[in-house]
Structure formats: C-alpha cells, structure tokens
C-alpha positions in Angstrom: 85.6 52.0 94.9 87.6 54.8 93.2 85.4 54.4 90.1 82.2 54.7 92.2 83.5 57.7 94.0 84.3 59.4 90.7 80.8 58.6 89.3 79.2 60.1 92.3 81.4 63.2 92.1 81.4 63.8 88.3 78.6 66.3 88.3 80.4 68.6 90.7 83.6 68.0 88.9 82.0 69.0 85.5 80.7 72.2 87.1 84.2 73.0 88.4 85.8 72.4 85.1 83.3 74.7 83.3 83.9 77.5 85.8 87.6 77.0 85.7 87.5 77.0 81.9 85.7 80.4 81.8 88.1 81.8 84.5 91.1 80.5 82.5 89.9 82.2 79.3 89.5 85.5 81.1 92.9 85.2 82.9 94.7 84.4 79.6 93.1 87.4 77.9 94.0 89.6 80.9 97.6 88.3 80.9 98.0 88.9 77.2 96.5 92.4 77.6 98.9 93.2 80.5 101.9 92.0 78.5 100.9 94.1 75.4 100.5 97.2 77.7 103.8 96.5 79.3 105.6 96.4 76.0 103.8 99.6 75.0 104.8 101.4 78.1 108.4 100.2 77.8 108.6 101.6 74.2 107.1 104.9 75.4 109.5 105.2 78.3 112.5 104.5 76.1 111.5 107.4 74.0 110.9 109.8 76.9 113.5 108.5 79.3 111.0 108.3 82.2 110.5 104.5 82.7 109.6 104.8 86.4 106.5 106.9 85.6 105.4 104.8 82.7 105.7 101.5 84.7 103.8 103.1 87.6 101.0 103.9 85.2 100.9 100.2 84.1 100.5 99.2 87.8 97.8 101.8 88.2 95.9 100.6 85.1 95.7 96.9 86.3 96.0 97.0 90.1 92.3 97.1 90.8 91.4 94.4 88.3 94.1 92.1 89.6 93.0 92.8 93.2 89.4 91.9 92.3 90.5 88.7 90.6 92.6 87.7 93.6 89.6 88.4 95.8 87.4 86.2 93.7 90.0 83.4 93.6 90.4 83.8 97.4 86.8 82.8 97.7 87.3 79.5 95.8 88.2 77.5 99.0 84.9 78.8 100.6 82.9 77.5 97.6 84.9 74.2 97.5 84.2 73.7 101.2 80.5 74.4 100.8 79.7 72.6 97.5 82.3 69.9 97.3 83.3 69.1 100.9 80.1 69.6 103.0 77.7 67.5 100.9 80.2 64.7 100.3 79.3 62.8 103.5 76.3 64.7 104.8 74.2 63.9 101.8 75.0 60.2 102.1 74.1 60.2 105.8 71.0 62.3 105.3 69.7 60.0 102.5 70.8 56.8 104.2 72.7 55.6 101.1 75.8 55.1 103.2 74.3 51.9 104.5 74.7 50.2 101.1 78.4 50.7 101.1 78.8 49.9 104.8 77.0 46.6 104.4 79.5 45.5 101.7 83.1 44.4 102.2 84.4 48.0 102.2 85.2 49.3 105.7 83.9 52.6 106.8 87.4 54.1 106.9 88.3 52.9 103.4 84.9 54.2 102.1 85.6 57.6 103.7 89.2 57.8 102.7 88.5 57.0 99.0 85.5 59.4 98.8 87.3 62.2 100.5 90.7 61.6 98.9 89.2 61.8 95.4 87.6 65.1 96.0 90.6 66.6 97.8 92.9 65.8 94.9 90.3 67.4 92.5 90.1 70.5 94.6 93.8 70.8 94.8 94.1 70.5 91.1 91.5 73.2 90.5 93.2 75.5 92.9 96.6 74.9 91.4 95.3 75.7 87.9 93.6 78.9 89.1 96.7 80.0 91.0 99.1 79.3 88.1 96.9 81.3 85.7 96.6 84.3 88.0 100.3 84.3 88.9 101.2 84.2 85.2 98.7 86.9 84.2 99.8 89.2 87.0 103.6 88.6 86.8 104.5 91.8 85.0 102.6 94.0 87.4 103.8 92.0 90.4 107.4 92.5 89.4 106.9 96.3 89.3 104.6 96.7 92.3 106.5 94.4 94.6 103.4 93.8 96.8 103.0 90.0 96.6 102.8 89.9 100.4 99.5 91.8 100.3 96.8 89.9 102.2 94.6 89.3 99.2 97.4 88.7 96.7 99.5 86.3 98.8 96.5 84.0 99.4 95.6 83.7 95.7 99.0 83.0 94.2 101.6 80.3 94.2 101.2 77.4 96.6 98.8 78.8 99.3 95.6 78.2 97.3 96.4 74.5 97.0 96.7 74.1 100.8 93.5 76.2 101.3 91.5 74.0 98.9 92.6 70.8 100.6 91.8 72.2 104.0 88.4 73.5 102.9 87.3 70.2 101.4 88.2 68.1 104.4 86.7 70.7 106.8 83.5 70.6 104.9 83.4 66.8 104.9 84.1 66.7 108.7 81.4 69.2 109.4 79.0 67.2 107.3 80.0 64.0 109.1 79.1 65.6 112.4 75.9 67.5 111.5 74.6 64.8 109.1 72.5 67.4 107.3 73.5 68.9 104.0 72.3 72.5 104.1 73.4 73.2 107.7 76.8 71.6 106.9 77.2 73.8 103.8 76.4 77.0 105.7 78.7 76.2 108.7 81.5 75.0 106.4 81.5 78.2 104.4 81.6 80.3 107.6 84.4 78.2 109.2 86.5 78.4 106.0 86.0 82.2 105.9 87.1 82.5 109.5 90.2 80.4 108.8 91.1 82.5 105.7 90.8 85.6 107.9 92.8 84.3 110.8 95.7 82.9 108.8 97.0 86.2 107.2 96.2 88.4 110.2 97.1 86.3 113.2 99.4 83.5 112.0 101.3 84.5 108.8 103.2 87.5 110.4 104.7 85.1 113.0 105.8 82.3 110.7 109.3 83.8 110.6 111.0 86.3 112.9 110.7 89.8 111.4 113.5 92.2 110.5 113.5 95.5 112.5 114.3 99.0 111.4 114.6 102.2 113.4 113.5 105.1 111.2 114.3 108.7 112.3 111.4 111.0 111.6 112.6 114.0 109.8 110.1 116.5 108.3 110.5 114.8 104.9 109.9 111.3 106.4 106.7 112.5 108.1 105.4 114.1 104.9 106.1 110.8 103.1 103.6 109.0 105.3 99.9 108.6 104.3 98.5 110.2 107.4 98.9 111.4 111.0 96.5 110.1 113.6 96.1 108.3 116.9 95.6 104.6 117.8 93.7 104.8 121.1 95.5 107.7 122.6 99.0 106.9 121.0 100.2 109.2 118.2 101.0 107.2 115.0 102.0 107.7 111.4 99.7 105.8 108.9 100.8 104.1 105.7 104.5 103.6 106.6 106.2 101.5 103.9 109.5 99.7 103.4 110.4 99.3 99.7 110.2 95.7 98.6 109.0 94.4 102.0 105.9 93.5 103.9 105.5 95.8 107.0 104.0 93.8 109.8 104.0 96.4 112.6 104.9 100.0 113.2 105.4 101.5 116.6 103.8 104.7 117.8 105.9 107.8 117.7 108.8 107.4 120.0 111.2 110.0 121.5 115.0 109.6 121.6 114.9 107.8 124.9 112.4 105.2 123.5 109.3 106.6 125.3 106.0 107.2 123.5 105.5 110.8 122.5 103.2 112.8 124.9 99.8 113.1 123.2 99.6 116.7 124.3 102.8 117.5 122.3 101.3 115.7 119.3 98.0 117.7 119.5 99.9 121.0 119.9 102.0 120.2 116.7 98.8 119.1 114.9 96.6 122.1 115.9 98.9 124.9 117.0 102.2 124.4 115.2 104.5 127.4 115.0 104.3 129.0 111.5 107.3 128.1 109.5 106.0 128.3 105.9 106.5 124.6 105.4 104.8 123.3 102.2 104.9 119.6 102.8 101.9 117.2 103.1 101.2 118.2 106.7 102.4 121.8 106.5 103.9 123.2 109.7 103.0 120.0 111.7 105.9 118.1 110.1 108.8 120.4 111.3 107.1 120.8 114.6 107.1 117.0 115.2 110.6 116.6 113.7 112.0 119.0 116.2 111.2 116.5 119.0 113.8 114.0 117.7 111.3 111.2 117.0 111.7 107.8 115.5 109.7 104.7 114.6 110.4 101.0 115.2 109.3 99.1 112.1 109.0 95.3 111.8 108.9 93.9 108.3 109.4 90.8 106.2 111.7 91.2 103.1 110.1 90.4 99.8 112.7 87.7 99.1 111.0 85.6 101.8 107.9 85.2 99.7 108.5 81.6 98.7 109.6 80.6 102.2 106.3 82.0 103.5 104.4 80.2 100.8 106.0 76.8 101.7 105.5 77.4 105.4 101.8 78.5 105.1 101.0 75.7 102.7 102.6 73.1 105.0 100.4 74.5 107.8 97.3 74.2 105.7 98.2 70.6 104.8 98.9 69.8 108.5 95.5 71.1 109.5 94.0 69.0 106.6 95.7 65.9 107.8 94.5 66.5 111.4 90.9 66.9 110.2 91.2 63.8 108.0 92.3 61.8 111.0 89.5 63.2 113.0 87.0 62.3 110.3 88.4 58.7 110.2 88.0 58.5 114.0 84.6 59.9 114.0 83.1 57.7 111.3 83.8 54.6 113.4 81.5 56.0 116.0 78.8 57.1 113.6 75.5 55.2 114.0 74.1 53.5 110.9 
C-alpha cells in the first residue's frame, strides 16, 4: 500500500524536489553572499570604529531580498494544499479509480491514512528543508535586525512552516474528499489556506502568551522618535512605536496622566496651531505642545527571547488542527458513496 501510494505521488514529489533544489541553490548563494558582506562590514567598522552604522547598512542591503524570500516561502503551504493535498483524493473520486482499492482487502480508512500520511510526511520534509535554508541564509541579518517576530519572517522560519505544510496538505485532501472535483477543490483549498495563514499571525499568535506591558512617558524626544502622528477613528495615536528587541502587539491611544484618552481637540490644536517654540524635531512645535500635557502610552509586547516558545506553541496548534482534519477525513470517507 505504501509502495502504491509512493508510485502515485512520485510525479508531484519529483516536481517538489526540483523546485526545492533550485530554491536551495539560490538560498545557499544568498547566505554565502550575506556572510561575505558581513565580514566586509565588520572589517570596515573595526577601521572606522562605527560598527553600528556598518551593520545597519548590512541589514538595509539585504532586508528587502530576505523579506521577499520569506514571502515566497510563506506561499509554499498554499501551493502544497492546492497541488499536493486537494488532488490526492478528489482526483481518485472524480475518475472512479478509488473503487479498485475499496474492492480489495484494504479498508477505506487504511487507504486514506496511507495515501494522506505519505504526502503529509513529504510536505513536512520539503517545508523543513526550505525553512532551515532560509533561517541559515538570514541568520547574520536576523541577529542584527532582531525582527524575527515580523509577520512574514516568523511564518517562514524555524518550526512554523512544518506545521503549516502538514495542515495545508490535510486541509486540501479533506476539501477534495467533500467536493469530489479536483479543480474546485484546488481553488477552495488555496483560499482556505491563505485565510488560515492570515488569521494565525493577526488573530491568534498575539494571544498565545500573555504580553508584557510598558508605560512610556511621552516627552518631546519620545514623540519625535515615532514614525508618525495620526488618528485611529477619532483617537489620537502615535504610529510606529517600537520596543528594542521585542514584538509590539498593541499600543494605546495617547493617554493623559489620569489614564483618560487625550481630547482630540487638544491634539488638533497641537498639530495645527502649536505655539511657536523653535523646536527642530521631527514634528516641530507639535512635539513640545503635546509633551506639555503629560501624556503617556500603554504598550503591550512580546520579548524576543520568546521566539522559540511561540514557534513551538504555534506549530503545536497547526499540528492539532491537522490531526482534527485528519480525523474528520477518516470519519467522512466511511460515509462517502462508491
């Protein structure tokens, strides 16, 4: 049974190996290029004594490329769900070839478990190889930038891609089992995996562990360090607030000393009609005007040293969802008409 499953899957497996080989070659070359540049910048900074600026240039040189690579690898589970998971059962049911297996001594559940288990293991192996290669290539930049919790970066590194690949494969197979048509199953599987990959980092990941909280007084210098001043709805907010070496999950609106939101009229006055003080910061006279109202922010964040804890928790959640879908597929196949 395992040998038959492998023979039926070998064409897709060969395509996956070829794509992975091309990707591996590019990632190895990128990793070597990054390490050569890192050594060059270190030699340069030892001569000038300004290592912080040199290493910041290294991050700037490779940030976009690594982000694009992470985005591409982030789509691997979508492709696995569409091209490996969805056709696995749907094609058999659509063509009627499942009847041959079901009329033998192999039970439906065993047939499904072996077919699906073979592909799930292959998908997890491909995802693991891609993740290891990207994590290795990006390691020098990640160590400097400290943004491994970024939405795109987190999902393409370490353990998370393995869980995503397993989930996508079983989800695709379950959709194919229900729809019994290959093309509709592929389209719906791709959409559902995309939705899951969006929901996980935005709605679930921030709540896997209780966040740390920080109260930050808003001096004129702290306001000028933000990326922007604006409103969320009608609430005045600072944009682009950062905590070094941490993932900021939420930032409150501007709060007064008694914990109440700042009056939007005061915010507008400081933004549009601030008294002239000659301030030369990012926001000019608006910064000392707002700072004079004794404002602060409540910031929720996850420290960077929780990265691996979050990886284990999220991967466990993906695998739990995979197991639930696997059980659902085993239940469903017993009620599938010949």
